[in-house]
N, C-alpha and C positions, 0 to 999 in steps of 0.2 A: 509622562511627568507633567506636561502642561495641562492635559485633561484633568488629572487629579488635583492640581493646584487650583484650577478654575472651579472645580466642583467643591473643594473645601471652602473656597471663598464664598461660593453661593450658599453653602450650608450655614456658614457663620452669619451671612446676611439674613438668611431665613430665621435663624435663631434670634437675631436682634429685632426682627420685624414681628415675629409671632405674637409676643405679648400684646402689641397694639392691635393686631388683626383680631385676636381673640376678644379683646375688650370691645372693639367697635362692633364686631358681628354679634357679640352677646347682647348688645343693646338693641340691635335691629331685629333679632329673631325671637319670637315668643318661646318661653321656656317649655311650653306644652308640646313642642314638635317632637318628631322621632329622634331617638338618641341611640348611640352605640352602647352596648352593655359594658359593665365594669368586669374586668378579668382579674382574678386573684391568682398570684403565682407564689412559688416557694424557692425562687432561684437563689436567694441568700439564706436559705434554711429557716425562714420564717414567713408567715403569710403576709403578703403585701400587694397593693394595687400595681398592676403591670405598668401603669403610666407614672408611677412614683418611684420606680426602681431605676437608679442610674446605671443600668447595664443594658446592652442591646440584647433583647429577648424576643423571640417569636413564640407566641403561646396559642394553643389550640384546645378548646374545650371539647367534651364528648359530643356536644351538639354540632360543633364546627367540623369535627372529624367525620361525623355522619353526613353532614350537609355537603361536604366536598368529596366524599367517597375515598378518603384516605385509607389505604389498606396496609401499607408498609413504608419503610424508610425511603424508598425511591419516590413514592407519591409525595411524601413529606418534603423531600428535597425540591420538587418541582415548584412548590409554592412558598418556599422559605428563602428570603434573600441571603446570600452569603453561604448557603449550605449546598453541597453537591454530593449525593450518594447515589450510585447506580449499581444495579445487580449485574455486574459485568463478569462474574465467575460463578453463576448460579447462586443458590441460597447458602453461600459459604462464608464469604468475606465481607465484613463491614469495613468500608474504607471511607468514612466521612471526611470530606474536605470542607473546612470552614475558613473563610477569608483567604483562600489561596494557599493555606498551609497543608500541603499534600505529601503523600508518600506513595510508593508503588506496592510493596508488600510489607510484611512485618506488622508491628503493633500500630494501630491507628493513632492519629494525632488528636482525635477527639474521642471521648469515652461516652458510653451509654450507661444509664442508671435506671433501675426499676424500683420505685418506692425508696429511693435513697441508697440502694445497694448497687455497687459497681458490678457490671456484667463483663466477664472476661472473654466471652465467646460471641458468636454471631447473633444479631437480632433480626436478620432477614427471615429466619425461620420462625419467628414469633409473630403470630397474628395479633393485630391490634384489637381483637375482640374484647379483651378484658381491660383495655386502657380507658381511663377517665379523662386524662389531660396529658398533653405533650408540651414540653418547654425546650426550645432550642436556644441555648445560652452561648453567645458568641464572644470570642476573645478568651485569653487564658483564665481558667477557673481553678488554677492550682492552689490558690490560697484557701478556698473553702472545700473544694472537691478532691484535690490531690491527684492521685494516680491517673496519668494518661489524659488529663484535661488540658493538654498543651495548647490547643487552639480553641477549645470550647467543650461543651457538654450537651448531651441530649438526655433529658430527664422524662421518664414515663411514670405516671401515677395511675395506679389501678383503682377500681371501685372498692369502696369499703362496704362491709356488711351493713345492712340497713336495719333500722329499728321497727320498720313496718314491712309487712309481707309484700313483695313485688317480684316481678319476673320479666323476662324478655325472650322472645323467639325471633330468630332471623334466618331466612332460607333464601339462598341465591342459586340461580342456574344461569349459565352463560355458554357461549360458543366454546368450542374446543374442549367439551366435556368438563367444564368447570362447575363444581357444586360446592356449596358451603352451607353448613348448618351450625348455628349457635343457639344454645338454650341455657338460660340461667335463672336461678331463683335466689332470693335473699329475704331474710326476715328474722324476727326474734325467736330465740329458743327458750330463754328465760326472760320475761319482760323486764326491761330496764337494766339487765345485768349481762346477758349473753345473747349475741346475734350471730348468724352464720350466713354463708353464701356458698353456692356450688354452681359451676359453669362447665359446660361441655362444648367442645368445638371439633368439627370435622370438616376438612377442606381437601378437595382434590381438583387437579387440573391435568387434562389429558395430553397437553403438548400440541404443537402445531408444525414442527419442523421434522423432516425425515432425513435419514442417512442416505447420502448419494454416492456411497462407495461402490461403484460398478464392479461387479465380480466378487463382492464379499457376500457371504450368506445373510448378513444383517442389512443388506440393501433395502431401502424403503421402510425400515423400522423407525418408529417415532422416538424422538428424544426430547428432553426438556420437561418431562412430567414433574408434577409436585403433589405431595400428599402430606397432610398434617392431621394428627389425632392428639387432642389436648384436653386436659382436665385441670380445673383450677378450683381451689377451695379456700375459704377464709373463716376465721372466728374473731369476733371482737368481744373482749371481756372487760366490763367496766364495774369493778367491785365497789367503787365509790365515785362521787362526782368529779374528783380530781385525779383519778388514776385509771389508766386504760392500757390494754394489751391487744395488739392486732397481729394475729398469726396468719400468714398466707403461704400457700404451697401450690406449685404448678408442676405438672409433668406433661411432656410432649414427646411424640415420636414423629420423625420426618423420614419419608421415603421418596426420594427424587430420582428422576432419570438422569442420564448423562447430560451435563451442561451443554448449552448450545454455543460452544466455542469453535471458531473457524480459523484455520491457518491460511494466511496469505503467503503463497509459496515464494521461495527465493528466486524463482524464475521471473518474478515481477520486479526484482530490484533494479533500480534505474540510476543509481549514483554510487560513486566511489567503487566503481567496478574493478579497479586495479588492486583493491585490497583483498585479503584472503576471504573475508566473510561477505563482502559487498554490503550494500545498504539500500534502503528505500527512502526516497524523498517525496513527500506529499501526503495526501489523505489516503489511508488504506481503503481498499475496495473489496469487500467480501460480502457474500450473500448466501441464501439457502442452497444454491447449487454447488457451493464450495465445501459443504459438509461431507467429509470423507473419514469415516471412523471404522475401526475393526471392533465392533461391539462384542462379538462372540469371544474374542480373546480376553475380555474383562468381565465375563459373565453378564453381559448386557450393559454394564456401567451404571453409575449413579451414586447417590449419597444416602446413607442411612445414619440417623442421628437420634440419640436419646438424651433428653435434657430434664434435669430436676432443679428447681429453684425453691428455696424456703427462706422466708424472712420473718422476723419478729420485731415489731416496733412497740416500745413501751414508753409511756409519757406520764409524768407526774407534775401537776400544777400546784405550786406552793400558794399559800394564802396571800403572800405578798406580791404575787404576780410573776414570780420566776417559774421557769419550766425546765424540767430535767427530761432529756430524751435519750433513749438507747435504741440503736438500730443494729440488729444482728442479721447476717446473711450467709447463706450457703448455696453454692452452685456446683453442679456436676454435669459435664457434657462429654459424651463419647461419640465419635464420628468415624465412619468408614466410608472412604470415597474411592470407588473403582473407576478408573479412567484410562482411555487410550491417549497417551500424551505424546506419541510420535506422529499421530494424525496421518498414518499410512493405512490405506484401506485393506491391504493384504499383507499378512505377516511375511510372505515370501519376498516382498520388496525390501525387507530389512527391518521391519518394525519390531522393536523389542522393548520399548518403554511402555509396557502395560502394567499398571500399578494398582495397588490398594493402599492408599494413604490413610493412616490412622492417627487420630488425635484424641487424647484423653485429658480433660481439664477439670481440676477440682480446686475449689477455693472457699475460704471462710473469711469474713470481715466483721469487724465490730467497731461501731462508733458510739461514743458517749459524749454528750454535750449539755451545757446548761446555758440558758438564755435569760436575760433580764426582760422586764416589760418594755415593749417598743414605744409606748406612748409618753416616754420621759425625754427630757432634753438630752440626757446621756444614756445610751443603751449599749448593750454589749452581748456577746456570746463567746464561749470558749469550749474547746473540746479536745478529745484525744481519739486516735484512730489506729487500728491494727488490721493488717491484711496478710494472709498467707495463702499462697497458691502454688500448685504444681501442674506443669504441662508436659505430657509425654507425647512424642510423635515418632512414628515409624513408617516405613514404606515396604510393603510386600511386593516383590517383583514376580510376576507370573512367568516371565521368561526363564528365570533362574530358580524359581520356587524357593526363594530365600527372603527373610525379613531383615531389612536394614534398620537396626535400632539406633535412633538418633539421640537417645538419652532423655533425661528429665531436666527441664528448666524450673528451678525453684525460686520463688519470690517471697520475701518477707519484708513488710513495710511497717514502720512505726512513725507516727506523726502527732504533732500537737498544733492546733490552729486556734485563731481568735479573730474576732471582729469587734471594733469599737466605733460607735456612731455618735457624733456630737452636733447639736444644732447651735451654730454660732449666732444666728438670728432666727427670726420666724421664717425666713426664706432661704438662708444659706446653711447647708449641712455638709460636714466632712466625714468621711468614713475611711478607716484604715484597717486592713486585713493582713494577716500573715500566716504562713504555714511553715513549720520546721519539720523536715522529714529525713528519715534514713531508710534506704532500701538496700537489702542484702540479696544478691543474686548468686545462684549456683547452677552449674551444669555438670551433671553426673551421668554416667552411663557405662556401658560395657567396653567402649573404646578406650584405649590406653590414655589418650589425651583428654578424656572427658572427666576431669576432676578440677574444675575451674570455679573461681569465686571472685566476686567484686562487690564493693560497697560504694553507694552514691549518697551523698548528703546534700541537702538543698534547703535554701531559705527563699520562699516565694512571697513577696508582698503585693498588695494592690492598694492604691491611694485614689480616692474619688472625692470630687467636689460637685455638689448639686445645688443649683439655684432655682427655686420655685418662683418663676416670674409672676404667675398668678395661679388661681386654683386649677387651671387646665393646661399650663405650659411649664415644662421643666427643662433647664439646660444643664448639661453635665460635662465633666472632663475627668479622665482617668488615666492612670499609668499602672500597668500590671506586668509582672514577670511570670512566665511559665517555663516549665522544664519537663523533659521526658528522659528518664534514666537510660543509660546504655543497656546493652544486653548481649546475648550470645546467639550466634548462628549455629543452631543445632543440626549439623549435617556431618556425618563421619567422613564424607568424601573431601571436605575442605582442608586446606593447609592450616597449620596451627595459627599463623598470623591472620587468618581470615575468620577465626571463630568468635571474635568479640568486636564490639564497637562502642564508642563513647557516648556520653550524654549530649543532648541538644537542648538549647534554651532560646528564649526570645523575650523581648520587651515589646509590649503592645501599648501604644499611645492613642487615645481616642477622645473625640469630642462628639457630643450628640444632643439631640433635642427630642423630647416627647411632648406631643400636644394633642389636645382635643379641641378642635376649632368649631366655629359656627354652631354654638350651643350644643357641643358634643355630638354633632352630626358627622364631622370629619375627624378622623384620627390620622395624624401624620407623624411618623417616627423616622428619624434619620440619624446616621452616624458616619463620621469619617475617621479613618484609622491609618496608622503607620506602624509597621512591625519590623523590628531589627532582629534577625534570625541568625543564630550561630550554630555551626557544626551540624547541619542538616543530616539526618539519617536517611539514606537512600539505597534502594536495592540495585546491586550490580550483578554481573554474571561472570563465571569463570569456567574454563574447560576442565573437566574431570575425567578420570579413567572410566568410570561407570556412569552411563546415562548421558554422556556427551557434555552437558553443561549443568551447572548448579548455581542457583541464586544465593547471594549473601548480601548483608547490609553493611555499609561502611559510612563514615562521616565524610561528606563531600566538600563542605565549606560554608560560606556565609552568603546570605541573600536578604533582600528587603522586599516588603510587600506594602503597597499603598492602595487605598481604595475607599469606597463608601457604599452605604446601603440605604435604601429608602423603602418604607413600607407604609401603605395608606389604605384607608377604608372610608367610604362615603355612604351614609344612610340617606339615600335620596328621598324616599318616602317611607311610610310605615312598612311597606311590603316590597321595597326594592333597595338592594345594596350593591355597590360597586367596590372593587378592590384591585390593588395593583402592587407590584414589588419590582425593585431594580437593584442590582448589585454589580459592583466593578471591583476587581482585585487584580492588580498588576504586580507580579513578582519579578524580581530581577536579581540574578547572581552578581554579587559584588566582589567576591574573592573565592573562587572554587576551581577545582581540578577534577577532570574525569578521564580515567585511563582509556576507556573505550573511544571517547572523542579524540584522544591523542592518537590512537591506532588508526582512526579514519583520516584525520586531517594533519597529523604531525604536530598538533598543538592542543594540549589538553585543557587549556584555559577556556572556561565557559562563561567568563564575565560578560554580562549583558543578556544572557539567555534567560528563558522562563522556566519555572519549575514544572515538572511533568504532572499530568493527571489533574490539572487545576484550570478550569475554564475562567477566562478573564471576565466575561459578562454573563449575566443571567437576568431574566425578567419574566414576569407573569402578569396576566390580567384576568379578571374574573367577575362574574355577576351572580347574584341570587335574587330571585323574584318569586313572589307567591300571590295567589289571587283566590277570592272566595268562590265556592261552588255550592251545589245543592246540599240540603240537609246539614248545614254547618260544616261541611267538608271544605277542603281547599286543595288547590293544585300548586305545584312549585317547580321551578326550573333553576338549575345551577350549572354553570359552565366555566371552565378554566382553560386558558391557553398559556403554555410555558415554553421558554426557549433557554438553552444554555449554549455557550460558545464552544469553540473547538478545544481539544485537549491533546497535549503532546505525549508521545510515548515515553520519551526520556529527555535528559538534559541537553542533548544535541539539538533538539527542536527540529528534527528533520522529518519525522513521521508523526502523523496525528490522526485523530478522528474528527470529522467535520462537526460543526455545530448542528444540533438537532432540536426539533420542536415536537410538542405533543399537545393534543387537545382532548379534553374529556368533558362529558356532559351527563346530567341526570335530569329526568323528567318524572315527576311523581304526583301522587294523590294521597291525601291522608284524611282520616276521619277518626276522631277520638284517639284510641290506642292503636289503630290500624294504619299501615302505610305500605304503599306499593310504589316501587321505583323502577323505571326503565333507564338503563344506563348504556353509554357508549364510551369505550376507552380507545385512545390512540386513533381518533376519528380520521386522521389523514393517512393512516396505515404506514407510518414512517418506520422502516426497519433498518435504518442506518445503524451501524454498530455502536454499542453503548460506550465501549472503551477499547483501548489498544494496549497490548503488552508486548514488549520486545521478546522474541523467541528464536528458535532455530528450526531449520527445515532438515529433518533427519533423512529425508529422501534425496537431498541434494548436497552431500558432503558436509553436512552440519553448517551450511551457510545460514546467514541471518534470515529469519522469517518473522512474521508479525501476527499475533493472535487478536481476533476481535470477537466480541460476544453479541449475538443478535437479540434484540428485544422482542417482546410480544407484538404481534401485529394488531390490526383493528379487531375489536371484540365488542359484541352486544350481549346484554343479558338483562335479567329481571330479578328484583329482590322483594320479598315480602317480610315485613316486620310487624310484630305485635308486642306491646308492653302491657303489663297488668299489675 
């Protein structure tokens, strides 16, 4: 509490002092010095300067993605203050945690979008090869983005077909049999009217961990492999100067090996030993030597996925400056995951939870909006939205040769949204946003009790005041409400009263500053926030007749989150840049009850505890430098060091994974359109587990065990790039 209060006071003091600093330094430094580039974002569904948008946004251009070697959401997380995403169950689950608003399983609290289309499945399996810009938008975005943007949104923008012929080739080879090939071409088909693009991507990674199940035929077999084959195409049709259509389509296949999940056995439990399940208190300790799987029982294990995404963006610019935009999106993803989930190396020991989990997701969305010109004292936009999606999941059990059909969850969402912006003075601007939505949920299936429905209605506003202290410093304050509708636990093994859970909601209050100081050589953005969170949806577990235990989601209670974020860059010289981030998010339950905690302690009140799966602190530091070389070529070096604090397994705060750090570096040479990069990832070879999930030990009377996922170790490689 005291730390957060002092930090908030410091941010306010910084906000008050920044205008004077900027003015003084602007008079002392010549305007001809090196400056940071202007970044244009679309966080509020219109193009704006990052430094003039009164929202906490971290934005990365294609050049920055390339410069820092960002490959996936986990890389993005390590350099983005307030965001934590880790690949702790293979390339299957996106579980973005923004500002401490976490969950364990179920629907994430932050949503991902590609070209404005909501993505209902995992983005871990999506290479960033086709991405042109990434925006991480923090705080509730329910007013403009709607579904599942309870804590924020991650927006990916892909490259548009170009009007001139161009292309790119990128080839990577690295340790552990990693190879990546990307080839793309883009250009006009009919000059001035139709242009197209085509991109191909192939990626494979051989894995680096082996199965240590002594006595099992699969002993010594490698796990954790990854493979992606992707194709992306696009057409841009501009029949007139004020009308355009952009059609994009992507198809990808993923074939991954068994995820590198390791069970810490119940024999390690060291607290509450008098209870039936016992427990573990402290940081879990698992390593490569603890991998014990019966891979033959699940056909080798692994994940196969096919994904199709199609979007159509249509824009019409009226002569009076108004713009009409339509965004249509279709997604289909089918996944089969074969896994040994009892973690017993030999079936004779009692192993029977050998499964093939299957998920089939199909969705369609349509957004239609109209926006006024943004250069007026009063500007606005308004729109409507429709979403329809079905998710089927089932589980095939190898031991019984039977399919457990868990039914289909259907979602239909209707919404209307609007934004109004008014300049009270040349420096003071107010913005009001609102979204009114209705979501209809159904759960249908072969089970007798799977004929359920529920309707959730919500009104989510956001109010913002922004004060432009000078041309390079903006102060802002905002209040926003976010919500995540309730849902169904689609598992036929659950009791009727465990099949559904209710809506959760939160108010986010924020103050911030965005500033370009010292003649735009230093960029310093900071925000402090307070979140009042009600009816948190959290995963619990229950004993069932088949499979031992089953997870389900319930509403546990209320909590608060206090914190701040700081993000800075310093263009030291024309060829040297420094950067750094820091975030702090302290969550605390204020009124909540947990049955499992009650079983352990005799008191289920978890008031004062911290939310699981949410690190309190994160920070990163980095640098980029380049230098001239022979024949107009140049060399460059980029390095990043990042740290995130410990994460608890559950609300009892008894078991956790320790904080971990990672360091990456790139050394390269470029001449005209050619570039060669030597890179090193995880230079300290830190293989501490990424995350921890409360589980059971099927080999020890179903007592409590804990799952951890091992990250990749140190890896070196080389990349060649050519553009034309």
